[in-house]
C-alpha positions in Angstrom: 8.4 -23.3 7.6 6.9 -19.9 7.2 3.3 -19.8 8.3 0.5 -17.3 9.0 -2.5 -18.4 11.1 -5.6 -16.3 11.4 -8.0 -16.6 14.3 -10.9 -14.7 15.9 -13.5 -15.0 13.3 -17.1 -16.0 14.1 -20.7 -15.0 14.0 -21.7 -11.6 15.3 -24.8 -9.4 15.1 -24.7 -6.1 13.2 -23.1 -3.4 15.3 -20.9 -6.0 17.1 -17.2 -6.4 17.3 -14.5 -9.0 16.6 -10.8 -9.0 16.9 -8.9 -11.0 14.3 -5.4 -12.2 15.0 -2.6 -13.2 12.6 0.1 -15.2 14.2 3.4 -15.7 12.3 5.7 -18.7 12.8 8.9 -19.5 11.0 9.8 -15.9 10.4 10.1 -12.6 12.3 7.4 -10.0 11.7 9.9 -7.3 12.6 11.0 -7.5 9.0 7.6 -7.8 7.4 4.4 -5.8 6.9 1.0 -7.5 7.1 -2.1 -6.9 5.1 -5.6 -8.1 5.8 -7.8 -9.1 2.9 -11.4 -10.4 2.6 -13.2 -12.5 0.1 -17.0 -12.7 0.0 -18.9 -15.1 -2.2 -19.5 -13.6 -5.6 -17.1 -10.7 -5.0 -13.5 -10.1 -5.7 -10.9 -10.3 -3.0 -10.3 -6.9 -1.5 -7.6 -5.4 0.7 -9.0 -4.2 4.0 -6.0 -2.8 5.9 -2.2 -3.1 6.1 0.5 -2.2 8.6 4.2 -1.8 7.7 7.2 -1.2 9.8 7.7 -1.0 13.5 6.5 2.6 13.5 3.2 1.3 12.2 2.4 2.9 8.9 -1.2 1.9 8.2 -3.8 2.0 5.5 -7.4 1.2 5.2 -10.1 0.5 2.7 -12.3 3.6 2.7 -15.5 1.7 3.8 -13.8 0.4 6.9 -12.1 3.6 8.0 -13.2 4.6 11.5 -14.5 1.1 12.2 -11.4 -1.2 11.8 -8.1 -0.7 13.5 -4.9 -2.7 12.6 -2.1 -3.1 15.1 0.9 -5.2 15.7 2.7 -6.8 18.7 6.1 -7.7 17.5 6.9 -9.4 20.8 4.1 -11.9 20.1 4.9 -11.9 16.4 1.2 -11.2 15.8 -0.9 -8.6 14.0 -4.5 -7.8 15.0 -7.5 -6.4 13.2 -10.0 -4.9 15.6 -13.4 -4.6 13.8 -16.1 -2.6 15.4 -19.6 -1.6 14.2 -19.7 -4.6 11.9 -22.2 -4.7 9.1 -23.6 -7.6 7.1 -21.5 -6.5 4.1 -18.4 -7.2 6.2 -19.3 -10.9 5.9 -16.4 -12.7 4.3 -13.4 -15.0 4.8 -10.6 -12.8 6.1 -7.0 -13.5 5.3 -3.7 -12.1 6.5 -0.7 -11.9 4.3 3.0 -10.9 4.7 5.3 -8.8 2.5 8.9 -7.7 3.2 9.3 -4.2 4.7 11.1 -2.9 1.7 8.0 -3.5 -0.5 6.1 -0.6 -2.1 3.6 0.1 0.6 1.8 2.6 -1.6 0.2 -0.6 -2.9 -0.4 -2.0 0.5 -4.0 -3.0 -0.3 -3.0 -4.9 -3.4 -2.7 -8.7 -3.0 0.1 -8.7 -5.6 2.4 -7.1 -2.9 2.3 -10.2 -0.7 4.4 -13.3 -0.6 2.8 -15.4 2.2 -0.8 -16.0 3.0 -2.8 -17.6 5.8 -5.7 -20.0 5.4 -8.4 -17.5 6.4 -11.0 -17.1 9.1 -14.7 -16.7 8.5 -16.5 -13.6 9.7 -20.3 -13.6 9.5 -22.4 -10.6 10.4 -26.1 -11.2 10.6 -29.0 -10.9 12.9 
């Protein structure tokens, strides 16, 4: 059974950091790219970052560039999202999703690209 499980969310003060993990089971991430998305109450779901391929082609939402870093450890079948200098507006449920490597990664921040989704992890940034 193909499954993605997010972890690492929590409550953090503004300026703090969190590292989210997306662990895959039932399939080999060597053949998939991963995107991170977030959904805040009253807002549309938005793509935050993606990573495709073993070389690590990456993309970011403009407002997180320089603060968030996506990486992958294929040996652990896991993708990470390091989030630094967190702001209250980063508060949301964060989801990871998987798409085959031969997808059109020009659309890497579009949820329509992805076939498999995790259940999400809550990130709350407040003082």
